N, CA, C and O atoms as a MOPAC input file, in Angstrom:
PM7 MOZYME 1SCF
protein

 N     54.71500 1  -159.46400 1    20.78200 1
 C     53.43300 1  -158.82700 1    20.18100 1
 C     52.56400 1  -159.77600 1    19.37100 1
 O     52.90300 1  -160.94500 1    19.18500 1
 N     51.61700 1  -159.33800 1    18.96800 1
 C     50.66700 1  -160.19100 1    17.97600 1
 C     51.21900 1  -159.69200 1    16.66800 1
 O     51.88200 1  -158.66100 1    16.55800 1
 N     50.86700 1  -160.57200 1    15.60500 1
 C     51.16100 1  -160.29300 1    14.15000 1
 C     50.27200 1  -159.02800 1    13.64700 1
 O     50.61200 1  -158.45600 1    12.61200 1
 N     49.39200 1  -158.69000 1    14.21200 1
 C     48.43600 1  -157.43900 1    13.75700 1
 C     49.05000 1  -156.12900 1    14.04300 1
 O     48.78500 1  -155.13100 1    13.37400 1
 N     49.89300 1  -156.13200 1    15.06600 1
 C     50.65600 1  -154.77000 1    15.49300 1
 C     52.02200 1  -154.95100 1    15.03200 1
 O     52.73100 1  -155.91000 1    15.33800 1
 N     52.41100 1  -153.81700 1    14.15400 1
 C     53.94100 1  -153.88700 1    13.75700 1
 C     54.68400 1  -153.38700 1    14.91000 1
 O     54.22300 1  -152.64200 1    15.77500 1
 N     55.94300 1  -153.88400 1    14.85300 1
 C     56.96700 1  -153.43700 1    16.01100 1
 C     57.73300 1  -152.29500 1    15.34900 1
 O     57.47100 1  -151.93500 1    14.20100 1
 N     58.64300 1  -151.75700 1    16.06300 1
 C     59.41600 1  -150.56700 1    15.62300 1
 C     60.28100 1  -150.93200 1    14.37300 1
 O     60.42200 1  -150.16600 1    13.41900 1
 N     60.86800 1  -152.22000 1    14.46900 1
 C     61.65000 1  -152.53500 1    13.33700 1
 C     60.98200 1  -152.72200 1    12.01300 1
 O     61.55900 1  -152.48600 1    10.95100 1
 N     59.63800 1  -153.19000 1    12.11100 1
 C     58.78300 1  -153.19600 1    10.86200 1
 C     58.44500 1  -151.74800 1    10.33200 1
 O     58.38400 1  -151.43900 1     9.14200 1
 N     58.23200 1  -150.90100 1    11.42200 1
 C     57.98800 1  -149.51800 1    10.98800 1
 C     59.18700 1  -148.77400 1    10.42900 1
 O     59.03800 1  -147.97100 1     9.50800 1
 N     60.31400 1  -149.01100 1    10.94100 1
 C     61.54000 1  -148.33600 1    10.32800 1
 C     61.73300 1  -149.06500 1     9.04400 1
 O     62.11200 1  -148.36500 1     8.10500 1
 N     61.54700 1  -150.34400 1     8.81500 1
 C     61.81300 1  -150.80500 1     7.45100 1
 C     60.88300 1  -150.19100 1     6.29700 1
 O     61.29500 1  -149.85500 1     5.18600 1
 N     59.57400 1  -150.10100 1     6.74100 1
 C     58.67800 1  -149.38600 1     5.98600 1
 C     58.87900 1  -147.97500 1     5.62600 1
 O     58.59400 1  -147.54200 1     4.51000 1
 N     59.42300 1  -147.18400 1     6.67300 1
 C     59.86200 1  -145.85500 1     6.45400 1
 C     61.09300 1  -145.72900 1     5.50900 1
 O     61.19200 1  -144.83300 1     4.67100 1
 N     61.96500 1  -146.64100 1     5.70200 1
 C     63.08600 1  -146.66000 1     4.76100 1
 C     62.77500 1  -146.86800 1     3.39200 1
 O     63.26700 1  -146.21100 1     2.47300 1
 N     61.82200 1  -147.93500 1     3.24500 1
 C     61.30600 1  -148.31200 1     1.91100 1
 C     60.57800 1  -147.20700 1     1.15800 1
 O     60.66800 1  -147.04500 1    -0.05900 1
 N     59.83700 1  -146.44900 1     1.99900 1
 C     58.92400 1  -145.32400 1     1.43200 1
 C     59.84000 1  -144.19200 1     1.11600 1
 O     59.56400 1  -143.50800 1     0.13000 1
 N     61.04800 1  -143.86400 1     1.92900 1
 C     61.81700 1  -142.83700 1     1.63200 1
 C     63.00800 1  -142.91000 1     0.53500 1
 O     63.70700 1  -141.99800 1     0.09400 1
 N     63.00900 1  -144.21100 1     0.25900 1
 C     64.16500 1  -144.65900 1    -0.80400 1
 C     63.77800 1  -144.12400 1    -2.18400 1
 O     64.72200 1  -143.74400 1    -2.87600 1
 N     62.70600 1  -144.04200 1    -2.63200 1
 C     62.43700 1  -143.64000 1    -4.03000 1
 C     62.18700 1  -142.11800 1    -4.03300 1
 O     62.06600 1  -141.56600 1    -5.12600 1
 N     62.10500 1  -141.42900 1    -2.95300 1
 C     61.76700 1  -140.09800 1    -3.03400 1
 C     62.85600 1  -139.09500 1    -3.49800 1
 O     64.05100 1  -139.38500 1    -3.54600 1
 N     62.36300 1  -137.94900 1    -3.81900 1
 C     63.38300 1  -136.91700 1    -4.27800 1
 C     63.97400 1  -136.27100 1    -2.98900 1
 O     63.20000 1  -135.77500 1    -2.17000 1
 N     65.14500 1  -136.26300 1    -2.81000 1
 C     65.82500 1  -135.59800 1    -1.54800 1
 C     65.35600 1  -134.27100 1    -1.12900 1
 O     65.32300 1  -133.94400 1     0.05700 1
 N     64.91100 1  -133.33100 1    -2.31000 1
 C     64.58300 1  -131.99000 1    -2.21600 1
 C     63.16600 1  -131.84300 1    -1.69300 1
 O     62.83900 1  -130.78000 1    -1.16500 1
 N     62.29500 1  -132.85800 1    -1.80900 1
 C     60.95900 1  -132.64200 1    -1.39500 1
 C     60.65500 1  -132.45100 1    -0.16500 1
 O     61.54600 1  -132.63500 1     0.66400 1
 N     59.43800 1  -132.06900 1     0.24600 1
 C     59.01200 1  -131.85700 1     1.71400 1
 C     58.71900 1  -133.25400 1     2.20400 1
 O     59.10200 1  -133.55900 1     3.33400 1
 N     58.11700 1  -134.07200 1     1.50600 1
 C     57.70100 1  -135.41100 1     1.96800 1
 C     58.87800 1  -136.23400 1     2.41900 1
 O     58.72600 1  -136.98200 1     3.38500 1
 N     60.10600 1  -136.15600 1     1.76900 1
 C     61.13900 1  -136.74700 1     1.96600 1
 C     61.78300 1  -136.30000 1     3.33600 1
 O     62.33900 1  -137.09100 1     4.09800 1
 N     61.64700 1  -134.93500 1     3.56900 1
 C     62.13800 1  -134.48500 1     4.73900 1
 C     61.20600 1  -134.92700 1     6.00600 1
 O     61.65300 1  -135.05600 1     7.14600 1
 N     59.95900 1  -135.12100 1     5.66800 1
 C     58.91600 1  -135.42500 1     6.79100 1
 C     59.23600 1  -136.96300 1     7.06900 1
 O     59.11200 1  -137.42600 1     8.20300 1
 N     59.63600 1  -137.70600 1     6.02700 1
 C     59.87100 1  -139.11600 1     6.20100 1
 C     61.22200 1  -139.29100 1     7.05200 1
 O     61.33600 1  -140.16100 1     7.91500 1
 N     62.13900 1  -138.46200 1     6.75400 1
 C     63.37700 1  -138.61600 1     7.57700 1
 C     63.21300 1  -138.11900 1     8.96300 1
 O     63.84700 1  -138.63300 1     9.88400 1
 N     62.38000 1  -137.13100 1     9.14800 1
 C     61.96600 1  -136.84400 1    10.58800 1
 C     61.31400 1  -137.87400 1    11.31000 1
 O     61.50000 1  -137.99300 1    12.52100 1
 N     60.43100 1  -138.76300 1    10.56000 1
 C     59.81700 1  -139.91500 1    11.22300 1
 C     60.83500 1  -141.00100 1    11.43700 1
 O     60.67000 1  -141.74400 1    12.40500 1
 N     61.84900 1  -141.17400 1    10.66000 1
 C     62.78400 1  -142.11500 1    10.65600 1
 C     63.60600 1  -141.83500 1    11.97300 1
 O     63.82400 1  -142.68800 1    12.83300 1
 N     63.99300 1  -140.64900 1    12.01100 1
 C     64.82100 1  -140.21000 1    13.31900 1
 C     64.05600 1  -140.39400 1    14.63100 1
 O     64.59200 1  -140.76500 1    15.67500 1
 N     62.81700 1  -140.11600 1    14.49800 1
 C     61.88500 1  -140.34200 1    15.89100 1
 C     61.87800 1  -141.90000 1    16.05200 1
 O     62.15600 1  -142.38700 1    17.14800 1
 N     61.56800 1  -142.67900 1    14.99600 1
 C     61.47400 1  -144.10300 1    15.13900 1
 C     62.73300 1  -144.76300 1    15.81800 1
 O     62.68100 1  -145.57100 1    16.74500 1
 N     63.93100 1  -144.26500 1    15.17800 1
 C     65.25800 1  -144.61100 1    15.54100 1
 C     65.28800 1  -144.32300 1    17.13400 1
 O     65.56100 1  -145.24500 1    17.90300 1
 N     65.02400 1  -143.12700 1    17.57200 1
 C     65.14300 1  -142.84900 1    18.90700 1
 C     64.09500 1  -143.69000 1    19.79200 1
 O     64.43300 1  -144.04200 1    20.92200 1
 N     62.92200 1  -143.98800 1    19.32300 1
 C     62.02500 1  -144.87100 1    20.03600 1
 C     62.69500 1  -146.36800 1    20.24600 1
 O     62.63900 1  -147.01600 1    21.29100 1
 N     63.26700 1  -146.72600 1    19.15600 1
 C     64.03800 1  -147.93500 1    19.17300 1
 C     65.11300 1  -148.11300 1    20.20800 1
 O     65.22200 1  -149.07400 1    20.97100 1
 N     65.94400 1  -146.98800 1    20.12600 1
 C     67.07700 1  -146.96200 1    21.07100 1
 C     66.47400 1  -146.79200 1    22.45900 1
 O     66.99000 1  -147.46700 1    23.35000 1
 N     65.46300 1  -145.99300 1    22.77400 1
 C     64.94200 1  -146.11700 1    24.01800 1
 C     64.31700 1  -147.37800 1    24.57000 1
 O     64.39700 1  -147.74000 1    25.74400 1
 N     63.67000 1  -148.02300 1    23.56600 1
 C     63.26400 1  -149.43900 1    24.01900 1
 C     64.33700 1  -150.37100 1    24.04100 1
 O     64.20200 1  -151.24700 1    24.89500 1
 N     65.31100 1  -150.42900 1    23.38200 1
 C     66.49100 1  -151.21100 1    23.67000 1
 C     67.18000 1  -150.86900 1    25.05000 1
 O     67.63400 1  -151.74600 1    25.78500 1
 N     67.21900 1  -149.53900 1    25.33400 1
 C     67.88000 1  -149.27800 1    26.69700 1
 C     66.93700 1  -149.66500 1    27.92500 1
 O     67.38500 1  -150.06900 1    28.99900 1
 N     65.68300 1  -149.50900 1    27.66800 1
 C     64.63800 1  -149.90500 1    28.63500 1
 C     64.72200 1  -151.45100 1    28.84000 1
 O     64.65700 1  -151.91600 1    29.97800 1
 N     64.86000 1  -152.21100 1    27.79200 1
 C     65.02200 1  -153.69700 1    27.91300 1
 C     66.30200 1  -153.95800 1    28.61400 1
 O     66.29900 1  -154.80100 1    29.51200 1
 N     67.37300 1  -153.34500 1    28.31500 1
 C     68.61400 1  -153.68600 1    28.90900 1
 C     68.55800 1  -153.31600 1    30.46100 1
 O     69.09700 1  -154.03800 1    31.29900 1
 N     67.96000 1  -152.29500 1    30.75000 1
 C     67.81900 1  -151.92100 1    32.27700 1
 C     66.87100 1  -152.82800 1    32.93300 1
 O     67.06500 1  -153.11300 1    34.11500 1
 N     65.82100 1  -153.33500 1    32.27200 1
 C     64.97800 1  -154.30400 1    33.01600 1
 C     65.61100 1  -155.73300 1    33.13400 1
 O     65.24900 1  -156.47600 1    34.04500 1
 N     66.50700 1  -156.10500 1    32.26300 1
 C     67.30200 1  -157.16500 1    32.35000 1
 C     68.32400 1  -157.25500 1    33.40900 1
 O     68.55400 1  -158.26500 1    34.07300 1
 N     68.99900 1  -155.96100 1    33.52500 1
 C     69.87600 1  -155.76000 1    34.57200 1
 C     69.33100 1  -155.74500 1    35.85700 1
 O     69.96600 1  -156.20300 1    36.80700 1
 N     68.12100 1  -155.22200 1    35.99200 1
 C     67.28500 1  -155.30300 1    37.19400 1
 C     66.94100 1  -156.70700 1    37.68100 1
 O     67.09700 1  -157.08700 1    38.84100 1
 N     66.49300 1  -157.38700 1    36.75000 1
 C     66.04500 1  -158.94200 1    36.84900 1
 C     67.23800 1  -159.52200 1    37.39200 1
 O     67.07900 1  -160.11400 1    38.45900 1
 N     68.45900 1  -159.49300 1    36.88500 1
 C     69.58200 1  -160.04800 1    37.29500 1
 C     69.98700 1  -159.71900 1    38.67900 1
 O     70.40700 1  -160.59200 1    39.43800 1
 N     69.88000 1  -158.57900 1    38.99400 1
 C     70.20100 1  -157.99600 1    40.35500 1
 C     69.21900 1  -158.49700 1    41.35800 1
 O     69.58900 1  -158.70600 1    42.51300 1
 N     67.94500 1  -158.70900 1    40.96900 1
 C     66.84500 1  -159.08600 1    41.80100 1
 C     67.17500 1  -160.74400 1    42.07600 1
 O     66.93500 1  -161.24300 1    43.17600 1
 N     67.58600 1  -161.30700 1    41.27400 1
 C     67.86900 1  -162.77800 1    41.36200 1
 C     69.18500 1  -163.21900 1    42.17600 1
 O     69.41700 1  -164.32700 1    42.65900 1
 N     70.05700 1  -161.96100 1    42.20400 1
 C     71.37300 1  -162.25700 1    42.90000 1
 C     71.44200 1  -161.65400 1    44.12300 1
 O     72.41000 1  -161.96700 1    44.81600 1
 N     70.61900 1  -160.82700 1    44.58400 1
 C     70.70000 1  -160.14400 1    45.98500 1
 C     70.44900 1  -160.92300 1    46.96700 1
 O     70.87400 1  -160.48900 1    48.03800 1
 N     69.89100 1  -161.96600 1    47.01600 1
 C     69.69100 1  -162.84100 1    48.07500 1
 C     70.74300 1  -163.97600 1    48.37500 1
 O     70.72300 1  -164.74200 1    49.33800 1
 N     71.58500 1  -163.93200 1    47.44300 1
 C     72.75700 1  -164.98200 1    47.50000 1
 C     73.82600 1  -164.64700 1    48.47400 1
 O     74.52400 1  -163.66800 1    48.21100 1
 N     74.04700 1  -165.29000 1    49.51600 1
 C     75.06100 1  -164.88000 1    50.47400 1
 C     76.46900 1  -165.01100 1    49.97500 1
 O     76.75800 1  -165.93300 1    49.21200 1
 N     77.37500 1  -164.11800 1    50.37500 1
 C     78.86500 1  -164.26800 1    49.83000 1
 C     79.48700 1  -165.40200 1    50.59100 1
 O     78.92600 1  -165.91800 1    51.55700 1
 N     80.66500 1  -165.78200 1    50.13300 1
 C     81.36900 1  -166.94700 1    50.83400 1
 C     81.95300 1  -166.44200 1    52.08300 1
 O     82.22600 1  -167.25000 1    52.97100 1
 N     82.17800 1  -165.16000 1    52.24600 1
 C     82.58400 1  -164.69900 1    53.64400 1
 C     81.47400 1  -164.72800 1    54.73500 1
 O     81.71800 1  -164.98900 1    55.91300 1
 N     80.34400 1  -164.46600 1    54.29500 1
 C     79.17600 1  -164.44200 1    55.03700 1
 C     78.79700 1  -165.93100 1    55.62300 1
 O     78.36100 1  -166.14900 1    56.75400 1
 N     79.04900 1  -166.86100 1    54.65000 1
 C     78.69100 1  -168.35500 1    54.88900 1
 C     79.94000 1  -168.79200 1    55.76900 1
 O     79.78400 1  -169.62100 1    56.66500 1
 N     81.08000 1  -168.27200 1    55.52600 1
 C     82.19600 1  -168.84500 1    56.54100 1
 C     82.00900 1  -168.27300 1    57.83200 1
 O     82.21200 1  -168.98000 1    58.82000 1
 N     81.62800 1  -167.01600 1    57.96400 1
 C     81.32700 1  -166.40600 1    59.35200 1
 C     80.21000 1  -167.09600 1    60.16400 1
 O     80.32800 1  -167.29400 1    61.37300 1
 N     79.11100 1  -167.45700 1    59.44700 1
 C     78.13800 1  -168.08300 1    59.89600 1
 C     78.30200 1  -169.55800 1    60.42500 1
 O     77.79200 1  -170.01900 1    61.44600 1
 N     79.06700 1  -170.16500 1    59.57800 1
 C     79.51000 1  -171.59700 1    59.94800 1
 C     80.40800 1  -171.61900 1    61.17500 1
 O     80.35400 1  -172.55500 1    61.97200 1
 N     81.27100 1  -170.54100 1    61.33500 1
 C     82.06300 1  -170.46500 1    62.39000 1
 C     81.30900 1  -170.20200 1    63.64000 1
 O     81.59700 1  -170.80700 1    64.67300 1
 N     80.30600 1  -169.27900 1    63.58900 1
 C     79.49200 1  -169.01700 1    64.71600 1
 C     78.88500 1  -170.14200 1    65.19900 1
 O     78.87400 1  -170.39900 1    66.40300 1
 N     78.25400 1  -171.00800 1    64.16100 1
 C     77.43500 1  -172.23900 1    64.66900 1
 C     78.39400 1  -173.25900 1    65.26700 1
 O     78.02900 1  -173.90500 1    66.24900 1
 N     79.49800 1  -173.42700 1    64.77900 1
 C     80.49600 1  -174.30100 1    65.02200 1
 C     81.09100 1  -174.01300 1    66.48900 1
 O     81.46600 1  -174.93600 1    67.21200 1
 N     81.14900 1  -172.62100 1    66.88500 1
 C     81.61200 1  -172.42500 1    68.11400 1
 C     80.48600 1  -172.48900 1    69.16000 1
 O     80.84100 1  -172.84400 1    70.28400 1
 N     79.25900 1  -172.22000 1    68.98400 1
 C     78.08700 1  -172.51300 1    69.50800 1
 C     77.92800 1  -173.97100 1    70.06500 1
 O     77.65300 1  -174.24200 1    71.23300 1
 N     78.16700 1  -174.97200 1    68.93500 1
 C     78.04300 1  -176.40800 1    69.23000 1
 C     79.12500 1  -176.73400 1    70.03600 1
 O     78.87200 1  -177.54400 1    70.92700 1
 N     80.28600 1  -176.31000 1    69.96000 1
 C     81.55300 1  -176.65600 1    70.80800 1
 C     81.15000 1  -176.32700 1    72.20400 1
 O     81.34800 1  -177.16400 1    73.08400 1
 N     80.63200 1  -175.24000 1    72.46900 1
 C     80.32900 1  -174.58900 1    73.86700 1
 C     79.22100 1  -175.63500 1    74.44000 1
 O     79.39300 1  -176.22500 1    75.50700 1
 N     78.16500 1  -175.79300 1    73.69600 1
 C     77.08500 1  -176.73300 1    74.12900 1
 C     77.62600 1  -178.00500 1    74.47900 1
 O     77.28500 1  -178.57400 1    75.51600 1
 N     78.60900 1  -178.57800 1    73.52100 1
 C     78.96100 1  -179.88700 1    73.80900 1
 C     80.01300 1  -179.97400 1    75.16700 1
 O     80.08000 1  -180.96700 1    75.89100 1
 N     80.69800 1  -178.90800 1    75.32800 1
 C     81.69500 1  -178.74400 1    76.51400 1
 C     80.64800 1  -178.68200 1    77.72100 1
 O     80.87100 1  -179.45200 1    78.65500 1
 N     79.72300 1  -177.99500 1    77.78700 1
 C     78.68800 1  -178.04300 1    78.86700 1
 C     78.12200 1  -179.16600 1    79.09900 1
 O     77.73000 1  -179.40600 1    80.24000 1
 N     77.96000 1  -180.08000 1    78.08000 1
 C     77.31000 1  -181.40200 1    78.29500 1
 C     78.29300 1  -182.28800 1    78.99800 1
 O     78.04300 1  -182.93200 1    80.01700 1
 N     79.44500 1  -182.26000 1    78.35000 1
 C     80.66500 1  -183.15200 1    78.76800 1
 C     81.13900 1  -182.89100 1    80.18800 1
 O     81.31300 1  -183.82700 1    80.96800 1
 N     81.35300 1  -181.60400 1    80.53500 1
 C     81.97200 1  -181.08000 1    81.71500 1
 C     81.25900 1  -180.08900 1    82.45900 1
 O     81.74500 1  -178.96400 1    82.57900 1
 N     80.19100 1  -180.37600 1    82.95700 1
 C     79.34100 1  -179.41400 1    83.51600 1
 C     79.95800 1  -178.82800 1    84.83000 1
 O     79.81100 1  -177.62800 1    85.05800 1
 N     80.58900 1  -179.56500 1    85.63400 1
 C     81.18400 1  -178.98000 1    86.75300 1
 C     82.44700 1  -178.20600 1    86.56300 1
 O     82.70500 1  -177.22200 1    87.25600 1
 N     83.20700 1  -178.63800 1    85.65500 1
 C     84.44500 1  -177.81100 1    85.20100 1
 C     84.11300 1  -176.46200 1    84.69500 1
 O     84.79000 1  -175.50000 1    85.05800 1
 N     83.15000 1  -176.32800 1    83.90900 1
 C     82.68200 1  -175.07500 1    83.31400 1
 C     82.02400 1  -174.19100 1    84.27200 1
 O     82.08200 1  -172.96600 1    84.17300 1
 N     81.44400 1  -174.76100 1    85.13000 1
 C     80.79700 1  -173.93900 1    86.31500 1
 C     81.92200 1  -173.53000 1    87.44900 1
 O     81.74400 1  -172.55900 1    88.18500 1
 N     82.70100 1  -174.07900 1    87.49600 1
 C     84.10500 1  -173.92000 1    88.53700 1
 C     84.85400 1  -172.90300 1    87.84400 1
 O     85.40900 1  -172.05500 1    88.54400 1
 N     84.96400 1  -172.84000 1    86.64100 1
 C     85.92200 1  -172.07800 1    86.10800 1
 C     85.72600 1  -170.63000 1    86.25100 1
 O     86.70000 1  -169.87700 1    86.27200 1
 N     84.56400 1  -170.21600 1    86.34700 1
 C     84.28800 1  -168.90600 1    86.75600 1
 C     84.64600 1  -168.64000 1    88.10300 1
 O     85.08600 1  -167.53500 1    88.42000 1
 N     84.49000 1  -169.58900 1    88.95000 1
 C     84.87400 1  -169.26600 1    90.31700 1
 C     86.36700 1  -169.25300 1    90.63600 1
 O     86.84600 1  -168.64300 1    91.59200 1
 N     87.16900 1  -170.09000 1    89.61800 1
 C     88.57800 1  -170.20900 1    89.84200 1
 C     89.15900 1  -168.75900 1    89.61000 1
 O     90.10200 1  -168.35500 1    90.29000 1
 N     88.63500 1  -168.07800 1    88.74300 1
 C     89.32900 1  -166.68200 1    88.34100 1
 C     89.01400 1  -165.78600 1    89.42900 1
 O     89.78200 1  -164.83100 1    89.54100 1
 N     87.98300 1  -165.87600 1    90.32700 1
 C     87.69700 1  -164.89500 1    91.20500 1
 C     88.52600 1  -165.12300 1    92.67300 1
 O     88.70800 1  -164.20000 1    93.46700 1
 N     88.93500 1  -166.33500 1    92.86300 1
 C     89.77900 1  -166.64600 1    94.02000 1
 C     91.10400 1  -165.94600 1    93.96900 1
 O     91.88800 1  -166.00500 1    93.02200 1
 N     91.27100 1  -165.29800 1    95.04600 1
 C     92.51900 1  -164.65200 1    95.17100 1
 C     93.40700 1  -165.15600 1    96.51500 1
 O     92.86000 1  -165.13300 1    97.61700 1
 N     94.50600 1  -165.51600 1    96.40500 1
 C     95.33800 1  -165.90400 1    97.56800 1
 C     96.09800 1  -164.69400 1    98.02900 1
 O     96.86200 1  -164.77500 1    98.99100 1

């Protein structure tokens, strides 16, 4: 915020300073206490909102990170595909004949 606009902490400090010298039995003192209670509630709500925003930002940053298990599964899949492609390249006749060998019955 800019310096021209007071924040909740400044307003609370002013309210406490204003209520400090008053007579506790006066109506103005009760009004200032009500204002202090309202300012404290605003401050608590503001702090809770800021904490919720911070949690949400943390979750937003972390949601796209893959887990270790996911990475291991993906690496195993890619490795299996590479092994099959390499075997097809090295032994083309054997891989084609393997399907026929299982169908032959004597």
